[in-house]
Each structure stands twice: as structure tokens, then as C-alpha cells.
VEXTOR-557817 format. One record per residue (C-alpha): x negated, y, z; chain; residue number from 1. Coordinates in steps of 0.001 Angstrom, whole numbers. Each point is the difference from the previous one (the first is absolute). Layout:
{xx = X&yy = Y&zz = Z&ch = A&i = NUM}
...
//
This chain:
{xx = 4461&yy = -14583&zz = -16557&ch = A&i = 1}
{xx = -1716&yy = 1444&zz = -3076&ch = A&i = 2}
{xx = -3704&yy = -401&zz = -760&ch = A&i = 3}
{xx = -396&yy = 3729&zz = 651&ch = A&i = 4}
{xx = 1513&yy = -310&zz = 3487&ch = A&i = 5}
{xx = -2069&yy = -3080&zz = 825&ch = A&i = 6}
{xx = -3427&yy = 899&zz = -1377&ch = A&i = 7}
{xx = -213&yy = 3715&zz = -853&ch = A&i = 8}
{xx = 2206&yy = 1808&zz = 2522&ch = A&i = 9}
{xx = -1763&yy = -1252&zz = 3183&ch = A&i = 10}
{xx = -3367&yy = 1246&zz = -1296&ch = A&i = 11}
{xx = 1529&yy = 3277&zz = -1180&ch = A&i = 12}
{xx = 1601&yy = 621&zz = 3414&ch = A&i = 13}
{xx = -3192&yy = -920&zz = 1836&ch = A&i = 14}
{xx = -1930&yy = 2523&zz = -2081&ch = A&i = 15}
{xx = 2583&yy = 2803&zz = 135&ch = A&i = 16}
{xx = 668&yy = -385&zz = 3721&ch = A&i = 17}
{xx = -3696&yy = -247&zz = 769&ch = A&i = 18}
{xx = -1073&yy = 3371&zz = -1419&ch = A&i = 19}
{xx = -2238&yy = 2178&zz = 2174&ch = A&i = 20}
{xx = 2716&yy = 2526&zz = 987&ch = A&i = 21}
{xx = 2427&yy = -2786&zz = 896&ch = A&i = 22}
{xx = -2675&yy = -1908&zz = 1924&ch = A&i = 23}
{xx = -749&yy = 3165&zz = 1948&ch = A&i = 24}
{xx = 3665&yy = 187&zz = 1003&ch = A&i = 25}
{xx = -77&yy = -3628&zz = 1118&ch = A&i = 26}
{xx = -3044&yy = 779&zz = 2134&ch = A&i = 27}
{xx = 2020&yy = 2716&zz = 1761&ch = A&i = 28}
{xx = 2964&yy = -2121&zz = 1039&ch = A&i = 29}
{xx = -934&yy = -3694&zz = 205&ch = A&i = 30}
{xx = -2309&yy = 246&zz = 3063&ch = A&i = 31}
{xx = 2975&yy = 1216&zz = 2074&ch = A&i = 32}
{xx = 1698&yy = -3403&zz = -260&ch = A&i = 33}
{xx = -156&yy = -1923&zz = 3270&ch = A&i = 34}
{xx = 1378&yy = -2978&zz = 1882&ch = A&i = 35}
{xx = 2130&yy = -2384&zz = -2007&ch = A&i = 36}
{xx = -104&yy = 1494&zz = -3483&ch = A&i = 37}
{xx = 2120&yy = -680&zz = -3068&ch = A&i = 38}
{xx = -1167&yy = 1390&zz = -3329&ch = A&i = 39}
{xx = 2818&yy = 357&zz = -2514&ch = A&i = 40}
{xx = -1221&yy = -520&zz = -3565&ch = A&i = 41}
{xx = -3486&yy = -1171&zz = 882&ch = A&i = 42}
{xx = -615&yy = -395&zz = -3727&ch = A&i = 43}
{xx = -3600&yy = -791&zz = -894&ch = A&i = 44}
{xx = -1257&yy = 858&zz = 3483&ch = A&i = 45}
{xx = -1204&yy = 3546&zz = -623&ch = A&i = 46}
{xx = 760&yy = 1034&zz = 3593&ch = A&i = 47}
{xx = -1885&yy = -2876&zz = 1631&ch = A&i = 48}
{xx = -3441&yy = 1676&zz = 132&ch = A&i = 49}
{xx = 1450&yy = 2935&zz = 1951&ch = A&i = 50}
{xx = 1601&yy = -1780&zz = 2960&ch = A&i = 51}
{xx = -1575&yy = 521&zz = 3415&ch = A&i = 52}
{xx = -329&yy = -3658&zz = 996&ch = A&i = 53}
{xx = -427&yy = 919&zz = 3672&ch = A&i = 54}
{xx = 3588&yy = 1291&zz = 60&ch = A&i = 55}
{xx = 1621&yy = -2939&zz = -1792&ch = A&i = 56}
{xx = 1643&yy = -2833&zz = 1917&ch = A&i = 57}
{xx = 1668&yy = -1575&zz = -3044&ch = A&i = 58}
{xx = 111&yy = 1059&zz = -3644&ch = A&i = 59}
{xx = 2769&yy = -1123&zz = -2315&ch = A&i = 60}
{xx = 92&yy = 819&zz = -3715&ch = A&i = 61}
{xx = 3242&yy = -130&zz = -1972&ch = A&i = 62}
{xx = 214&yy = 66&zz = -3788&ch = A&i = 63}
{xx = 2172&yy = -1670&zz = -2664&ch = A&i = 64}
{xx = -2880&yy = -329&zz = -2489&ch = A&i = 65}
{xx = -1952&yy = -3253&zz = 228&ch = A&i = 66}
{xx = -2613&yy = 1353&zz = -2414&ch = A&i = 67}
{xx = -723&yy = 3061&zz = 2143&ch = A&i = 68}
{xx = 53&yy = -2062&zz = 3205&ch = A&i = 69}
{xx = -2703&yy = -2285&zz = -1415&ch = A&i = 70}
{xx = -2179&yy = 3072&zz = -469&ch = A&i = 71}
{xx = 785&yy = 1189&zz = 3531&ch = A&i = 72}
{xx = -948&yy = -3361&zz = 1507&ch = A&i = 73}
{xx = -3449&yy = 291&zz = -1587&ch = A&i = 74}
{xx = -417&yy = 3510&zz = 1443&ch = A&i = 75}
{xx = 1090&yy = -1247&zz = 3433&ch = A&i = 76}
{xx = -2705&yy = -2652&zz = -85&ch = A&i = 77}
{xx = -2592&yy = 2565&zz = -1082&ch = A&i = 78}
{xx = 1031&yy = 2356&zz = 2814&ch = A&i = 79}
{xx = 129&yy = -2752&zz = 2608&ch = A&i = 80}
{xx = 3565&yy = 879&zz = 952&ch = A&i = 81}
{xx = 2754&yy = -2516&zz = 702&ch = A&i = 82}
{xx = 3228&yy = 775&zz = -1851&ch = A&i = 83}
{xx = 3268&yy = -1915&zz = 189&ch = A&i = 84}
{xx = 1368&yy = 290&zz = -3530&ch = A&i = 85}
{xx = 3751&yy = 2&zz = -639&ch = A&i = 86}
{xx = 1279&yy = -398&zz = -3555&ch = A&i = 87}
{xx = 3168&yy = 2082&zz = 18&ch = A&i = 88}
{xx = 1615&yy = 3218&zz = -1048&ch = A&i = 89}
{xx = 530&yy = 2642&zz = 2680&ch = A&i = 90}
{xx = 3781&yy = 144&zz = -313&ch = A&i = 91}
{xx = 472&yy = -3253&zz = 1931&ch = A&i = 92}
{xx = -3053&yy = -1005&zz = 2019&ch = A&i = 93}
{xx = -265&yy = -3432&zz = 1659&ch = A&i = 94}
{xx = -1400&yy = 1596&zz = 3146&ch = A&i = 95}
{xx = 1293&yy = 390&zz = 3580&ch = A&i = 96}
{xx = 1753&yy = 3029&zz = 1464&ch = A&i = 97}
{xx = -1865&yy = 2495&zz = 2184&ch = A&i = 98}
{xx = -3392&yy = -1644&zz = -533&ch = A&i = 99}
{xx = -2505&yy = 2434&zz = -1524&ch = A&i = 100}
{xx = -1740&yy = 2955&zz = 1625&ch = A&i = 101}
{xx = -913&yy = 1515&zz = -3372&ch = A&i = 102}
{xx = 1391&yy = -318&zz = -3487&ch = A&i = 103}
{xx = -2272&yy = 1421&zz = -2695&ch = A&i = 104}
{xx = 1417&yy = 1047&zz = -3367&ch = A&i = 105}
{xx = -2346&yy = 1479&zz = -2606&ch = A&i = 106}
{xx = 934&yy = 684&zz = -3635&ch = A&i = 107}
{xx = 2835&yy = -2507&zz = 250&ch = A&i = 108}
{xx = 3264&yy = 1905&zz = 521&ch = A&i = 109}
{xx = -374&yy = 1171&zz = -3578&ch = A&i = 110}
{xx = 426&yy = -3551&zz = -1276&ch = A&i = 111}
{xx = 2422&yy = -1803&zz = 2348&ch = A&i = 112}
{xx = 3286&yy = -412&zz = -1910&ch = A&i = 113}
{xx = 2286&yy = 517&zz = 3019&ch = A&i = 114}
{xx = -2137&yy = 2269&zz = 2131&ch = A&i = 115}
{xx = 2724&yy = 1028&zz = 2480&ch = A&i = 116}
{xx = 678&yy = -3642&zz = 734&ch = A&i = 117}
{xx = -3726&yy = -681&zz = 380&ch = A&i = 118}
{xx = -460&yy = 2894&zz = 2413&ch = A&i = 119}
{xx = 2921&yy = -1289&zz = 2057&ch = A&i = 120}
{xx = -1779&yy = -3357&zz = 152&ch = A&i = 121}
{xx = -3179&yy = 1763&zz = 1115&ch = A&i = 122}
{xx = 1966&yy = 1571&zz = 2836&ch = A&i = 123}
{xx = 1348&yy = -3433&zz = 963&ch = A&i = 124}
{xx = -3401&yy = -1696&zz = 310&ch = A&i = 125}
{xx = -1633&yy = 2998&zz = 1689&ch = A&i = 126}
{xx = -50&yy = 255&zz = 3786&ch = A&i = 127}
{xx = 2104&yy = 2791&zz = 1490&ch = A&i = 128}
{xx = -3170&yy = 1886&zz = 919&ch = A&i = 129}
{xx = -1833&yy = -960&zz = -3206&ch = A&i = 130}
{xx = -925&yy = 2227&zz = -2901&ch = A&i = 131}
{xx = 163&yy = -138&zz = -3761&ch = A&i = 132}
{xx = -3113&yy = 1463&zz = -1596&ch = A&i = 133}
{xx = 544&yy = 1120&zz = -3578&ch = A&i = 134}
{xx = -1989&yy = 1403&zz = -2894&ch = A&i = 135}
{xx = 1990&yy = 355&zz = -3210&ch = A&i = 136}
{xx = 183&yy = 1976&zz = -3212&ch = A&i = 137}
{xx = 3300&yy = 1510&zz = -1047&ch = A&i = 138}
{xx = 1988&yy = 2991&zz = -1120&ch = A&i = 139}
{xx = -2076&yy = 3156&zz = -444&ch = A&i = 140}
{xx = 1182&yy = 3353&zz = 1404&ch = A&i = 141}
{xx = -629&yy = 1967&zz = -3201&ch = A&i = 142}
{xx = 2964&yy = 239&zz = -2379&ch = A&i = 143}
{xx = -2053&yy = -463&zz = -3166&ch = A&i = 144}
{xx = -1854&yy = -3060&zz = 1309&ch = A&i = 145}
{xx = 3271&yy = -1424&zz = 1320&ch = A&i = 146}
{xx = 1546&yy = 434&zz = -3442&ch = A&i = 147}
{xx = -2792&yy = -1993&zz = -1628&ch = A&i = 148}
{xx = 211&yy = -2678&zz = 2677&ch = A&i = 149}
{xx = 3651&yy = -583&zz = -857&ch = A&i = 150}
{xx = -778&yy = -133&zz = -3709&ch = A&i = 151}
{xx = -2861&yy = -2454&zz = 327&ch = A&i = 152}
{xx = 1261&yy = -2178&zz = 2847&ch = A&i = 153}
{xx = 2106&yy = -2424&zz = -2120&ch = A&i = 154}
{xx = -3043&yy = -839&zz = -2140&ch = A&i = 155}
{xx = -2507&yy = 61&zz = 2866&ch = A&i = 156}
{xx = 1726&yy = -2862&zz = 1748&ch = A&i = 157}
{xx = -254&yy = -2215&zz = -3075&ch = A&i = 158}
{xx = -3813&yy = 30&zz = 44&ch = A&i = 159}
{xx = -555&yy = 349&zz = 3753&ch = A&i = 160}
{xx = 2015&yy = -2857&zz = 1442&ch = A&i = 161}
{xx = 3148&yy = 1948&zz = 796&ch = A&i = 162}
{xx = -1769&yy = 2943&zz = 1642&ch = A&i = 163}
{xx = 2054&yy = 3199&zz = 315&ch = A&i = 164}
{xx = -1849&yy = 3318&zz = 72&ch = A&i = 165}
{xx = 2905&yy = 2200&zz = 1130&ch = A&i = 166}
{xx = 1399&yy = -1599&zz = 3148&ch = A&i = 167}
{xx = 779&yy = 2313&zz = 2921&ch = A&i = 168}
{xx = -2150&yy = -1743&zz = 2564&ch = A&i = 169}
{xx = 906&yy = 2023&zz = 3137&ch = A&i = 170}
{xx = 3709&yy = -412&zz = -753&ch = A&i = 171}
{xx = -369&yy = -3738&zz = -560&ch = A&i = 172}
{xx = -1687&yy = -386&zz = 3375&ch = A&i = 173}
{xx = 2423&yy = 2152&zz = 1975&ch = A&i = 174}
{xx = 3129&yy = -1389&zz = -1635&ch = A&i = 175}
{xx = -1074&yy = -3501&zz = 1077&ch = A&i = 176}
{xx = 108&yy = 780&zz = 3716&ch = A&i = 177}
{xx = -3429&yy = 1484&zz = 652&ch = A&i = 178}
{xx = -1220&yy = 3296&zz = 1399&ch = A&i = 179}
{xx = -3161&yy = 1333&zz = -1630&ch = A&i = 180}
{xx = -2303&yy = 1025&zz = 2841&ch = A&i = 181}
{xx = -2917&yy = 1200&zz = -2065&ch = A&i = 182}
{xx = -422&yy = 545&zz = -3733&ch = A&i = 183}
{xx = -2384&yy = 1708&zz = -2389&ch = A&i = 184}
{xx = 404&yy = 477&zz = -3728&ch = A&i = 185}
{xx = -2043&yy = 1186&zz = -2969&ch = A&i = 186}
{xx = -1028&yy = -691&zz = -3583&ch = A&i = 187}
{xx = -2893&yy = -2452&zz = -99&ch = A&i = 188}
{xx = -3098&yy = 1360&zz = -1744&ch = A&i = 189}
{xx = -1063&yy = -1486&zz = -3340&ch = A&i = 190}
{xx = 3450&yy = -1557&zz = -410&ch = A&i = 191}
{xx = 2772&yy = 893&zz = -2470&ch = A&i = 192}
{xx = 2472&yy = 2182&zz = 1865&ch = A&i = 193}
{xx = 2990&yy = -2017&zz = -1173&ch = A&i = 194}
{xx = -1314&yy = -3006&zz = 1960&ch = A&i = 195}
{xx = -2189&yy = 1685&zz = 2567&ch = A&i = 196}
{xx = 2233&yy = 1750&zz = 2517&ch = A&i = 197}
{xx = -620&yy = -1791&zz = 3305&ch = A&i = 198}
{xx = 1836&yy = -240&zz = 3300&ch = A&i = 199}
{xx = -1656&yy = -1637&zz = 2982&ch = A&i = 200}
{xx = 594&yy = -278&zz = 3729&ch = A&i = 201}
{xx = 2027&yy = -2133&zz = 2348&ch = A&i = 202}
{xx = 3599&yy = -486&zz = 1072&ch = A&i = 203}
{xx = 1827&yy = -1675&zz = 2883&ch = A&i = 204}
{xx = 3457&yy = -1541&zz = 275&ch = A&i = 205}
{xx = 2781&yy = 2376&zz = 907&ch = A&i = 206}
{xx = 1165&yy = -726&zz = 3521&ch = A&i = 207}
//
């Protein structure tokens, strides 16, 4: 691991993913999590202040970054919320089948190297009647913006921890065995359009 990845990147991601428009999106989706909850890519704990504790039976947070998890543990203490932290990537989770009522994924599908495999794992650990709540940025609908996304994406990932700004989020979800029940999409205000097209909603396993 480089010095940049260890010391600079975690703080950069915490700042970028904690902007006001992004925080507003988190506030929209996180309170809907309930029961036994697994957060994929808990990162530095930016979602923790928005959980409705009265709905949570268990909260698990998965992330491969020890540096970000240390930050999240501090936030958990500040928020008075108990989190079971799991140090792992999402492509192969050391978690039981059919266990969680809710899996929350926010601004994470953009970064997971093998996202189809990870979404298949999410389906495995989710109860048959559970839901995956998502809030992600991805491919824009406008041809000109999409063109710039493709141009910039190879360089973007180098400074942003492997983040991709042009992934087709709805396709990634549906191709992994989910049905999208509800979804909204728009450009976030005060955010560069190449990185600010958002999709959010929830999906359930195809029966």
C-alpha cells in the first residue's frame, strides 16, 4: 500500500463523499434500513448519523480498508450505535446465507472491482423478502456528459481509490438477479456533472 493510499486517500474520500449534496442523498435513503442491516462499503462511517436506531436490530459494516474502518469506529462511538465491523471485500463475504433484512449500498458500486460478483453475494446474504437499498453515482443520460465521463474515467480512478464515474448502475443491479422496485435519478446540485448523476431506490431479489 502506498503512502497516498494509507494517509491521503481515506481523508480525500471522507471529504468528497461527505459533501452537502451527497449527505442530503444519504439522509433520503439510510433511514429506510431496518431489521438486521448490512452496510456494504461502510467507509469512514458517513451513513451512521442517518440511521433510525429504533428500526435497527443489528448493524454490520463491511469494508476492506482498515484506515477508513478506524474512522467509522470513532463515528459509531460518537453516535452511540453498535456496529459489527467486517474487514472484507464485497466479492466474497464471510457472512451467512439469507440473514439480512436490509443491505445498504451507497457510493460503493462505483469502486468494487468485481461488482457483479459482489451484487450476487449481496443477494446470497439477503433474506428472500429483504431489500437492497442503493444510492450511487454513475453513467449520465446526456451524450456529451457521457463522452467526458469515458474520457476522464481512467484517470479519475487513479486519484479516487478506483472509483468509476460511468458505470451503468441500474444494469449492474438487474443483471445480478435483482428487480428494481423503486428508483429516482438526477444530477446532484453543486456537483460536477461527470460525477454527479445519481440513482437511488431499492431492489429485491428476483423470485
